[in-house]
C-alpha positions in Angstrom: 124.4 104.3 81.2 127.7 103.3 82.7 130.8 105.1 84.0 133.7 102.7 83.9 136.8 103.6 85.9 140.0 101.9 85.0 142.8 101.8 87.5 146.3 100.7 86.6 147.6 97.7 88.5 150.8 97.5 86.5 153.7 99.9 86.0 153.0 102.7 83.4 155.8 101.3 81.3 153.8 98.1 80.8 150.6 100.1 80.2 152.4 102.1 77.4 153.4 98.9 75.6 149.8 97.8 75.3 148.3 101.3 74.8 148.2 101.1 70.9 146.2 97.8 71.2 143.9 99.4 73.8 143.4 102.5 71.5 142.4 100.2 68.6 140.0 98.3 70.9 138.4 101.7 71.9 138.1 102.7 68.2 136.2 99.5 67.5 133.8 100.1 70.5 133.1 103.6 69.1 132.4 102.2 65.6 130.0 99.7 67.2 128.2 102.5 69.0 129.0 101.2 72.5 131.0 104.1 74.0 130.2 107.8 74.3 133.5 109.2 75.7 136.8 108.0 77.1 140.1 109.3 78.3 142.9 109.0 80.8 142.7 110.2 84.4 144.9 112.9 85.7 147.2 112.1 87.4 147.8 109.2 85.1 146.5 106.4 87.3 144.0 104.9 84.8 141.1 106.0 82.6 137.4 106.6 82.3 134.9 105.3 79.8 131.3 106.4 79.5 129.3 103.6 77.9 125.8 103.8 76.3 122.9 102.1 77.9 123.1 98.3 77.4 122.8 95.2 79.6 125.4 94.9 82.2 126.3 91.4 80.8 127.0 92.9 77.4 129.2 95.6 78.9 131.1 93.0 81.0 131.7 91.0 77.8 133.0 94.0 76.0 135.3 95.0 78.8 136.7 91.5 79.0 138.1 91.9 75.5 140.1 95.0 76.4 143.8 94.3 75.9 144.5 96.0 79.3 142.2 93.4 80.9 143.5 90.5 78.9 147.0 91.5 80.0 146.0 91.9 83.7 147.1 95.6 83.6 144.0 97.4 84.9 141.1 96.9 87.2 137.7 98.0 86.1 135.0 99.5 88.4 131.7 99.8 86.7 129.1 102.3 87.9 125.6 102.0 86.5 123.3 105.0 86.7 120.0 106.1 85.3 120.4 109.5 83.8 117.4 111.6 84.8 118.8 114.7 83.1 121.1 115.0 80.1 122.3 117.7 77.7 120.1 118.0 74.6 122.7 116.2 72.6 122.3 113.0 74.7 118.5 112.9 74.9 118.2 110.2 72.3 120.5 108.0 74.4 118.8 108.7 77.7 116.3 105.9 78.4 114.6 107.9 81.1 113.6 110.9 78.9 113.7 109.4 75.4 110.0 108.5 75.3 
C-alpha cells in the first residue's frame, strides 16, 4: 500500500483553478480501483491519497497524469508500507494477511 502526500508548491489561487480537473482525475482513479481514500490536509497545504497495493512504477505513472503534477503545482512524497494489520473491511486488500 502507499500513502501519497501532496504538498502545494504554487499559490492556492492557482491550485483552485485546477481543482475541478484534479477532482475528475481522482474520480477516474477510484473507478479504476487504484485509490482507497483521499482528501486535503489541514491546514490547506496539500493533500493525502491512500493507494491500493500495486507496483511502484504503476503508481508513479498514475501520479504523473494528475493535473496538479502536469501543471507543476504540487510535489508528491510517496511512502510505501506493508500493512501487517488492517480493519476487517481492508483484509481483502492487505497482501500480508489476504492469504
